[in-house]
N, CA and C of each residue as an Amber inpcrd file, in Angstrom:
protein
   543
  49.3510000-168.2430000  30.5220000  48.5410000-167.7600000  30.7230000
  48.3580000-166.4260000  29.0960000  48.4380000-165.5650000  28.3310000
  49.1130000-164.5170000  27.3310000  48.2160000-163.1900000  28.5530000
  48.8060000-162.0710000  28.1510000  48.7630000-161.0550000  28.6170000
  47.1780000-160.9080000  28.0510000  46.7460000-161.0300000  27.0200000
  45.3550000-159.9980000  27.0740000  44.3260000-161.5500000  27.6510000
  44.5220000-162.0950000  27.6100000  43.3960000-163.2740000  28.4920000
  43.1610000-163.0430000  29.8940000  44.8220000-162.9150000  30.3540000
  44.3660000-162.4740000  31.7270000  43.7870000-160.6770000  32.2980000
  43.9690000-160.0530000  30.8400000  43.9900000-159.0200000  30.6350000
  41.2150000-158.5840000  30.7420000  41.1900000-159.4990000  30.1170000
  39.7780000-159.8150000  29.5480000  39.5260000-160.5360000  31.3290000
  39.8840000-161.1630000  32.2650000  39.7600000-161.9960000  32.8130000
  39.4620000-160.7560000  33.8280000  40.7460000-159.3980000  33.8770000
  40.5480000-158.5890000  35.0160000  39.3160000-158.2740000  34.9060000
  38.8610000-157.7080000  33.4090000  38.2220000-156.4650000  33.6210000
  37.1450000-157.2140000  33.5040000  37.0940000-158.7270000  33.8030000
  36.0110000-159.5210000  34.4330000  35.3310000-159.1800000  35.5260000
  36.3720000-159.1020000  36.1090000  35.9640000-158.6790000  37.6560000
  36.4600000-159.8830000  38.6430000  37.4650000-160.9460000  37.9330000
  38.7400000-161.7160000  38.3380000  40.1710000-161.2340000  38.7970000
  39.9700000-161.0780000  40.1180000  41.1060000-160.5040000  41.1300000
  41.7320000-161.2050000  40.7310000  42.4490000-162.4450000  41.0640000
  43.6210000-163.2250000  40.8890000  43.7260000-163.2630000  39.8510000
  43.0430000-162.8140000  38.3970000  44.3680000-163.1030000  36.7630000
  44.8580000-161.0720000  37.4630000  44.1350000-160.3110000  38.2290000
  45.1360000-159.1350000  38.0370000  46.3420000-159.8200000  39.2770000
  46.8800000-160.7790000  39.8550000  47.4840000-161.4230000  40.8860000
  48.6920000-161.2670000  39.9420000  48.4170000-161.9390000  39.1850000
  48.7980000-163.1410000  37.8810000  49.7030000-162.1200000  37.0640000
  48.8130000-160.8760000  36.6000000  49.9690000-160.0480000  36.3870000
  50.5920000-159.0770000  36.9800000  50.5710000-158.7570000  38.2820000
  50.9030000-158.1700000  38.8150000  52.8660000-159.1040000  39.3900000
  51.8850000-160.7360000  39.5660000  53.3870000-161.0360000  39.4130000
  54.1800000-161.2060000  38.2070000  53.6430000-161.0430000  37.6050000
  54.5620000-161.3300000  35.7430000  55.5060000-159.4150000  35.6390000
  54.7880000-159.2300000  36.3750000  55.5500000-157.9960000  35.7580000
  56.4120000-156.8170000  36.9220000  56.0670000-157.2430000  37.9010000
  56.4600000-156.5530000  39.6640000  57.7500000-155.7220000  39.1800000
  58.3780000-157.2270000  39.3960000  60.4330000-156.7030000  39.0800000
  60.6160000-155.3820000  37.8360000  59.8780000-155.8840000  36.4360000
  60.4880000-154.9240000  35.7600000  59.3070000-153.4350000  35.8070000
  58.3720000-153.6880000  36.7350000  58.2120000-151.9750000  36.9450000
  58.9370000-150.9470000  37.7680000  59.6930000-152.3280000  39.0680000
  59.7570000-151.7290000  40.1470000  61.6970000-151.5130000  39.5280000
  62.3850000-152.2680000  38.7000000  63.1260000-151.6200000  38.1690000
  62.8280000-150.1440000  37.2220000  61.8320000-150.1730000  36.6820000
  61.8430000-149.0770000  35.9930000  61.6540000-147.4410000  36.3940000
  60.4230000-148.2530000  37.7010000  60.3630000-146.7000000  38.8840000
  61.9920000-146.2830000  39.2190000  62.4710000-147.4890000  39.6300000
  63.9240000-147.6580000  40.5650000  64.8880000-146.9270000  40.0150000
  64.9720000-147.1190000  38.5160000  65.6230000-146.3250000  37.7570000
  65.5690000-144.5750000  38.1020000  65.0960000-143.9960000  37.9840000
  64.4800000-142.4410000  37.5550000  64.3550000-142.3330000  39.9600000
  63.8950000-142.6140000  40.4930000  63.7790000-142.6510000  41.9330000
  65.1510000-142.9230000  42.5140000  66.5240000-143.7150000  42.3680000
  67.0240000-144.3810000  42.7290000  66.7200000-144.5010000  44.8230000
  65.6970000-144.4300000  45.3140000  65.9240000-145.2100000  46.6110000
  65.1220000-145.6720000  46.6290000  65.0240000-147.3720000  47.3080000
  64.2230000-148.5590000  47.4740000  62.7530000-148.5030000  47.9650000
  63.0370000-148.0300000  48.5600000  61.4620000-147.7840000  49.1420000
  60.6820000-146.7270000  48.9060000  61.4790000-145.7110000  48.1620000
  60.4720000-144.8680000  47.1410000  59.9430000-145.6700000  46.2340000
  60.9510000-146.4830000  45.8120000  60.9300000-146.5760000  44.0870000
  59.6540000-147.9940000  44.4740000  59.6050000-148.8920000  45.7300000
  58.6020000-149.9370000  45.9480000  57.3240000-149.0610000  46.7840000
  56.9330000-148.1300000  47.5130000  55.9400000-147.1290000  47.2850000
  55.5510000-147.0670000  46.0060000  56.1090000-146.5450000  44.8220000
  55.4400000-145.9750000  43.6490000  55.4720000-147.3900000  42.3720000
  55.9620000-147.9260000  42.8280000  55.6030000-149.6000000  41.5600000
  54.0900000-150.1960000  42.3160000  54.2280000-149.5530000  43.1920000
  52.6650000-150.2670000  44.0830000  51.5280000-149.4850000  43.6300000
  51.7950000-147.6860000  43.6710000  51.0070000-146.7560000  42.5580000
  50.8470000-146.9260000  41.4550000  51.4410000-147.5030000  41.3260000
  52.0820000-147.6500000  38.8620000  50.7010000-148.8020000  39.3820000
  50.5600000-150.2350000  40.0760000  49.6940000-151.2570000  39.9770000
  48.2430000-150.5990000  40.1250000  47.9640000-149.7570000  41.0300000
  46.5410000-149.2690000  41.1560000  46.4940000-148.2390000  40.4150000
  47.2600000-147.8010000  39.2340000  46.9050000-146.9460000  39.0250000
  47.2140000-147.8490000  37.2570000  47.6610000-148.8450000  37.4520000
  47.4360000-149.8120000  35.6760000  45.3620000-150.6430000  35.8520000
  44.6450000-150.8170000  37.1490000  44.4540000-151.7030000  37.2860000
  42.6290000-150.9580000  37.3480000  42.8690000-149.1100000  37.9140000
  42.1220000-147.9710000  37.6660000  41.8600000-147.9730000  36.0040000
  42.9460000-147.8290000  35.5240000  43.5210000-147.7660000  34.0630000
  42.9750000-149.1830000  33.0960000  42.5090000-149.9070000  33.4430000
  42.8980000-150.9910000  32.6770000  41.7650000-151.2910000  31.4400000
  40.8290000-151.3350000  31.6660000  39.4550000-150.2340000  31.0420000
  39.9190000-149.7850000  29.7000000  40.9450000-148.8370000  29.5100000
  41.3440000-147.7790000  28.6140000  42.4750000-148.2700000  27.6170000
  42.8630000-150.3450000  28.3110000  44.0550000-149.9190000  27.6320000
  43.5930000-150.9190000  25.7670000  44.5210000-150.5790000  24.4880000
  43.7850000-150.9610000  23.1390000  44.6650000-152.0490000  22.8710000
  45.6920000-152.9670000  23.7200000  45.6890000-154.0520000  23.5300000
  47.0640000-153.8900000  22.0280000  47.9420000-153.1990000  22.8360000
  49.0380000-152.3980000  21.8320000  50.7880000-152.5270000  22.5500000
  50.1690000-153.7410000  23.1770000  51.5840000-154.2410000  23.6920000
  51.5980000-153.8920000  25.3370000  51.0570000-154.7880000  26.4980000
  51.1320000-154.5090000  27.6600000  52.0950000-153.8710000  28.4210000
  53.1970000-154.4690000  28.2230000  54.4490000-154.4270000  28.4280000
  54.5670000-152.4060000  28.4890000  54.6630000-152.3430000  27.3490000
  55.6950000-151.4010000  26.8910000  54.3810000-149.7470000  27.2520000
  52.7340000-150.6000000  27.6610000  51.3810000-149.3830000  28.1460000
  52.0100000-149.3830000  29.9650000  52.3770000-150.8090000  30.4720000
  52.6640000-150.6280000  31.8130000  53.9830000-149.7310000  32.4340000
  55.3220000-149.7420000  31.2190000  56.0210000-149.1310000  31.6300000
  56.0570000-147.8450000  31.6780000  55.2120000-147.2170000  30.1820000
  55.0270000-146.1450000  29.8180000  54.5210000-145.2650000  31.3780000
  53.7050000-146.2400000  32.1720000  52.7630000-145.6380000  33.4760000
  53.7400000-145.4620000  34.4020000  54.6470000-146.1170000  34.3700000
  55.8580000-146.4820000  35.5610000  57.1950000-145.1030000  35.2750000
  57.1180000-145.1330000  34.1430000  58.2160000-143.6260000  34.0760000
  57.1220000-142.9530000  34.5700000  56.2260000-142.2450000  33.6690000
  55.4490000-140.9100000  34.3200000  55.0520000-141.0950000  35.3330000
  55.0280000-141.7530000  36.3680000  54.4840000-142.0640000  37.9010000
  55.4350000-141.2910000  38.2840000  56.8060000-142.4420000  38.1500000
  58.2790000-142.6340000  39.0420000  58.3240000-140.4660000  38.9490000
  58.6710000-140.0350000  37.2100000  59.1140000-138.9450000  37.4890000
  57.7180000-138.0800000  38.2570000  56.5980000-138.2000000  38.5540000
  55.5500000-137.2920000  38.8520000  56.3320000-137.1380000  40.1990000
  56.5300000-138.5900000  40.6390000  57.1580000-138.6340000  42.1260000
  58.1270000-137.6530000  43.0580000  59.5060000-137.9080000  42.0260000
  60.4150000-137.2390000  41.4300000  60.1730000-135.8060000  41.7620000
  59.2290000-134.9820000  40.5080000  59.1410000-133.8910000  41.0840000
  58.4840000-133.5680000  42.0500000  57.4410000-134.0700000  43.0550000
  57.4560000-133.3690000  44.0550000  58.3110000-133.7010000  45.5250000
  59.1810000-134.5370000  45.4050000  60.0600000-134.7900000  46.2450000
  61.0660000-133.2230000  45.8140000  61.0300000-133.1110000  44.7230000
  62.1360000-131.8490000  44.3490000  60.8340000-130.4140000  44.7970000
  59.8140000-130.6780000  44.5260000  58.4980000-129.3770000  45.6280000
  59.0250000-129.0590000  46.9510000  59.4650000-130.5820000  48.0440000
  59.3090000-130.8480000  48.3790000  60.0030000-130.0340000  49.4970000
  61.9680000-130.2380000  48.9000000  63.1200000-129.7940000  48.7020000
  62.8770000-128.4060000  49.2090000  61.8120000-127.7970000  48.0120000
  61.9760000-125.9040000  47.6300000  61.0610000-125.8080000  49.2000000
  59.5770000-126.5180000  49.2900000  59.1870000-125.3470000  50.6600000
  60.2310000-126.0190000  51.9030000  61.2230000-126.9930000  51.7850000
  61.8610000-126.6800000  52.7190000  63.2940000-125.7940000  52.8670000
  63.2820000-125.1980000  51.9320000  63.9590000-124.6470000  51.5040000
  64.0210000-123.2690000  51.5960000  62.6850000-122.9970000  51.0730000
  61.7560000-122.0400000  51.5040000  61.3990000-120.8730000  53.1760000
  61.4390000-123.1800000  53.5500000  61.1000000-122.5890000  54.7710000
  62.0730000-122.7060000  55.7760000  62.9260000-122.5640000  55.4750000
  64.4290000-121.7970000  56.2830000  64.3010000-120.6220000  56.0280000
  64.0400000-120.2920000  54.7640000  64.4770000-118.5590000  54.1430000
  63.7780000-118.0760000  55.2580000  62.6820000-117.8770000  55.4980000
  61.2670000-117.7560000  56.2950000  62.1430000-117.6460000  57.4710000
  62.9570000-118.1560000  58.6300000  63.4240000-118.7240000  59.5870000
  64.5140000-117.2100000  59.7480000  65.9310000-117.7250000  58.4950000
  66.0370000-117.1560000  58.3540000  66.2610000-115.3760000  57.7020000
  65.1220000-115.0190000  57.6410000  64.6770000-113.9330000  57.4370000
  64.5060000-113.1420000  58.6860000  63.8950000-113.6910000  59.5750000
  63.4120000-113.0500000  60.7710000  62.5050000-112.2720000  60.7440000
  62.1210000-111.2770000  62.1690000  60.3460000-110.7300000  61.6410000
  60.6490000-110.0650000  60.5900000  59.4660000-109.1910000  60.8170000
  58.6220000-108.4330000  59.6850000  59.7630000-107.0480000  59.2520000
  60.0400000-106.6950000  60.9820000  60.1460000-105.5520000  61.1960000
  62.1380000-105.3460000  60.5160000  62.7360000-106.5380000  60.0320000
  64.1650000-106.2160000  59.1990000  64.1900000-105.3680000  57.9350000
  65.2910000-105.0280000  57.5510000  64.9410000-104.3390000  56.7390000
  65.0090000-104.3840000  55.3050000  64.3550000-104.4560000  54.1070000
  63.9480000-105.2250000  52.9310000  65.5290000-105.3410000  52.3500000
  66.3150000-104.4640000  52.2840000  67.4390000-104.9340000  52.1570000
  68.0900000-106.2960000  52.5450000  67.5750000-106.2200000  53.5280000
  68.1250000-107.8970000  54.1890000  67.4380000-109.3760000  53.3280000
  66.6090000-108.7270000  53.6590000  65.4540000-109.1280000  52.8790000
  66.0500000-109.7300000  51.2870000  65.9950000-108.7790000  50.7160000
  66.3470000-108.8470000  49.1250000  67.7690000-109.6860000  49.2020000
  68.4480000-109.0170000  50.1650000  69.9590000-110.0650000  50.0070000
  69.7010000-111.4460000  50.3230000  69.0640000-111.8860000  51.2090000
  68.6310000-113.1100000  51.7380000  67.9810000-114.0500000  50.5220000
  67.0590000-113.2510000  50.0330000  66.7090000-113.7090000  48.7570000
  67.6130000-114.4780000  47.3340000  68.4240000-113.3010000  47.3720000
  69.0440000-113.9090000  46.3560000  70.1680000-114.5820000  46.7910000
  70.8170000-114.7810000  47.9160000  71.9200000-115.9760000  48.3860000
  71.0380000-117.2270000  48.0700000  69.6740000-117.5620000  48.8020000
  68.8810000-118.2480000  48.3840000  69.2100000-119.2560000  46.3630000
  68.3970000-117.7640000  46.4380000  68.3590000-117.6810000  44.2490000
  70.2770000-119.0610000  43.8330000  70.5890000-117.8810000  44.5050000
  72.0240000-118.7110000  44.2520000  72.1990000-119.5340000  44.7460000
  72.4980000-119.9880000  45.9500000  72.9790000-121.5380000  46.4650000
  72.0520000-122.1590000  45.5730000  70.5140000-122.1470000  45.6210000
  70.3080000-123.5930000  44.7080000  70.3100000-123.3370000  42.9460000
  70.7440000-122.3910000  42.5450000  71.3770000-122.3640000  41.3850000
  72.5200000-123.0900000  41.5340000  73.7520000-123.3930000  42.1890000
  74.9420000-123.9300000  42.0880000  74.9100000-125.4390000  43.1100000
  73.4900000-125.4500000  43.6070000  73.1230000-126.9260000  43.8760000
  73.0320000-127.4070000  42.7760000  71.7370000-126.8370000  42.0240000
  71.8280000-127.6050000  40.1450000  72.5990000-127.7870000  39.5830000
  73.5230000-126.9590000  39.8390000  75.3780000-127.2830000  38.7110000
  75.6140000-128.8720000  39.4940000  75.5450000-129.2500000  40.8560000
  76.3900000-129.7770000  41.2350000  75.1630000-131.5010000  40.4410000
  76.5930000-132.2080000  40.2380000  75.8320000-133.7970000  39.7300000
  74.8210000-134.8180000  40.4700000  73.6890000-134.7100000  40.2330000
  72.9880000-135.4400000  40.7940000  72.9240000-136.4810000  41.7890000
  73.8590000-136.9230000  41.7240000  74.4170000-138.2590000  42.6110000
  75.1050000-137.4750000  44.0370000  75.6260000-136.4310000  43.7120000
  75.8920000-135.8800000  45.2620000  74.4990000-134.5790000  45.7150000
  74.4010000-134.0270000  44.8140000  73.4850000-133.0720000  45.2070000
  72.4580000-132.9810000  46.4700000  71.6400000-135.1250000  46.6980000
  71.1500000-134.8160000  47.8900000  71.8220000-135.3400000  49.2850000
  73.4310000-136.0320000  48.9900000  73.6910000-135.7650000  50.4150000
  74.2240000-134.4710000  50.4900000  74.3980000-133.4310000  50.1170000
  75.2260000-131.7840000  49.9610000  73.7130000-130.8730000  50.2200000
  72.1290000-131.6250000  49.6610000  71.2370000-130.5880000  50.1870000
  71.0220000-131.0610000  51.5920000  70.9860000-132.7840000  51.8560000
  70.3670000-133.4660000  53.2280000  71.5970000-133.0050000  54.2530000
  73.0750000-132.8230000  54.2550000  74.0470000-132.2310000  54.9210000
  73.7140000-130.7150000  55.3170000  73.9470000-130.1070000  54.3740000
  74.2490000-128.9650000  54.3480000  72.4510000-127.3560000  54.5020000
  71.9960000-128.3160000  54.2270000  70.9910000-127.4310000  53.8000000
  69.6490000-127.8630000  54.8690000  69.3190000-129.5790000  54.7310000
  68.0120000-129.8970000  55.9920000  68.9440000-130.2700000  57.4720000
  69.9010000-130.3300000  57.2020000  70.7730000-130.5930000  57.8900000
  70.5270000-131.8260000  59.0450000  70.5180000-132.7520000  58.0680000
  70.7570000-134.1360000  58.2060000  72.0450000-134.8540000  59.6990000
  72.0060000-135.5890000  59.8660000  72.7150000-136.6120000  59.9220000
  73.7270000-137.3060000  59.0090000  74.8230000-137.8200000  59.7470000
  74.8070000-139.5620000  57.9860000  74.1000000-139.9700000  58.2710000
  73.3670000-140.8060000  59.9300000  72.7050000-141.7530000  59.1130000
  71.3800000-141.7410000  59.1220000  70.6820000-140.3060000  59.3310000
  69.3910000-140.3490000  58.9940000  69.1530000-140.1110000  57.3570000
  70.3360000-140.0660000  56.8610000  70.7550000-139.7350000  55.4660000
  70.8950000-141.9550000  54.8010000  71.3130000-142.0160000  55.7380000
  71.7260000-143.1940000  55.1440000  70.8820000-144.4340000  55.3270000
  69.6160000-144.0570000  55.7860000  68.6710000-144.5480000  56.6460000
  67.7300000-144.0230000  55.2370000  67.1960000-142.8650000  55.5780000
  66.5300000-143.0130000  53.8610000  66.7970000-142.8510000  52.6330000
  68.0740000-142.5920000  52.1140000  68.5850000-143.0930000  51.1600000
  68.0510000-145.0810000  51.2130000  68.7280000-145.8110000  52.1850000
  68.3050000-147.7370000  52.7710000  70.0300000-147.7120000  51.7200000
  71.1530000-147.1630000  52.2390000  72.8120000-147.1760000  51.6750000
  72.9710000-147.6310000  53.6290000  74.0620000-147.8350000  53.5270000
  75.4460000-147.7060000  54.5420000  75.7730000-146.5130000  54.4800000
  76.1500000-146.0310000  55.7980000  76.5740000-145.0100000  56.2980000
  77.7380000-144.3810000  55.8780000  78.7120000-145.4810000  55.6750000
  79.8480000-145.3340000  54.8030000  79.6050000-144.5150000  53.0880000
  78.4220000-145.0770000  52.4730000  78.3570000-144.5030000  50.8660000
  77.8980000-143.1010000  51.2870000  77.3760000-142.8390000  52.6360000
  77.2170000-140.9860000  52.8440000  78.3800000-140.3390000  52.8090000
  78.7710000-141.2550000  53.5850000  80.6140000-140.8710000  53.8050000
  81.1220000-140.2000000  52.2440000  81.6710000-141.0640000  52.0990000
  81.7690000-141.1480000  50.3020000  81.2540000-139.9990000  49.5860000
  80.0550000-140.1150000  49.1660000  78.9720000-139.3400000  48.5060000
  79.8320000-137.7970000  48.9800000  79.5320000-138.0550000  50.4230000
  79.4280000-136.2630000  50.6840000  81.2280000-135.6300000  50.4070000
  82.1510000-136.5290000  50.8140000  83.5640000-136.1290000  49.8910000
  83.2540000-135.8380000  49.1900000  83.4470000-136.8280000  48.2960000
  83.5540000-136.2830000  46.5710000  82.6520000-135.3580000  46.1430000
  81.5360000-135.1560000  47.1130000  80.8930000-133.7970000  46.3990000
  81.3960000-132.4140000  47.3950000  82.3310000-132.6580000  47.9670000
  83.3160000-131.2400000  49.0750000  84.3790000-131.2090000  47.4670000
  84.9620000-132.1520000  46.7470000  86.0460000-132.7900000  46.4370000
  85.7360000-131.9660000  45.1960000  83.8980000-131.7310000  44.2790000
  83.9170000-131.3970000  43.0450000  83.3470000-130.1570000  42.9990000
  83.1760000-129.3570000  44.3650000  82.5620000-128.6730000  44.7180000
  84.3670000-127.6420000  45.1510000  85.5750000-128.2900000  45.3510000
  86.4740000-127.2380000  45.5080000  87.3450000-127.0700000  43.6480000
  86.9020000-128.0560000  42.8710000  87.4230000-128.2840000  41.7100000
  86.3680000-127.6640000  41.1840000  85.2010000-127.1150000  41.5440000
  84.2950000-126.0990000  40.0800000  83.9570000-125.2160000  40.5900000
  83.9750000-124.3890000  41.6810000  83.1590000-124.1230000  42.9130000
  84.7900000-122.6350000  43.3300000  84.1750000-121.1800000  42.8190000
  85.4950000-120.9110000  43.1440000  84.3960000-119.6320000  44.3320000
  85.1810000-119.1270000  45.6210000  84.9430000-118.1620000  46.1660000
  83.9620000-117.3340000  46.4030000  84.2910000-116.4210000  45.4970000
  83.7850000-114.9350000  44.1520000  81.9740000-115.4810000  43.3900000
  82.3260000-117.0510000  43.5850000  80.8290000-116.7790000  42.4420000
  79.4690000-117.2160000  43.8520000  79.9030000-116.7370000  44.8770000
  78.9270000-117.3370000  46.0510000  79.0590000-115.3250000  46.6480000
  79.4580000-114.3830000  45.7450000  79.2120000-112.8920000  46.6850000
  79.1870000-111.9230000  45.0980000
């Protein structure tokens, strides 16, 4: 059955037709989302959310290439998820900063210095290649164990160890101690 026929049936209320569309495109959607998120569990969740968006937006589809349309939805959704993850990381860093700052009685100078250091660390962290950034953040800032990070990223502990080793080597090659003062 063609996509056009299936879409018409879905719009008429045939849920089975939508299941057929999901079956036909689920691998494409998953691969697209995974390419952006690089995390299997996050990609699985995002792929399901993409299909919910497709279902609710199907009445707006204008018969101009269904696969292209669904892929565009998948990419946009994956980018949104990635942005939310980044915001969550920033919130964690901000919360850690608040803890580190201590009581309001602390001097203004201490607060300003801590804020400058936070900005500098965030800037330097953004310089790190993306494939290392997550392990550096997880281990040094969020203080997660290798096991926690391996579980979250759905990889072996050895993979986390290797990434962290390579990330440290990258930092040794590209950063100087003076960069942080």
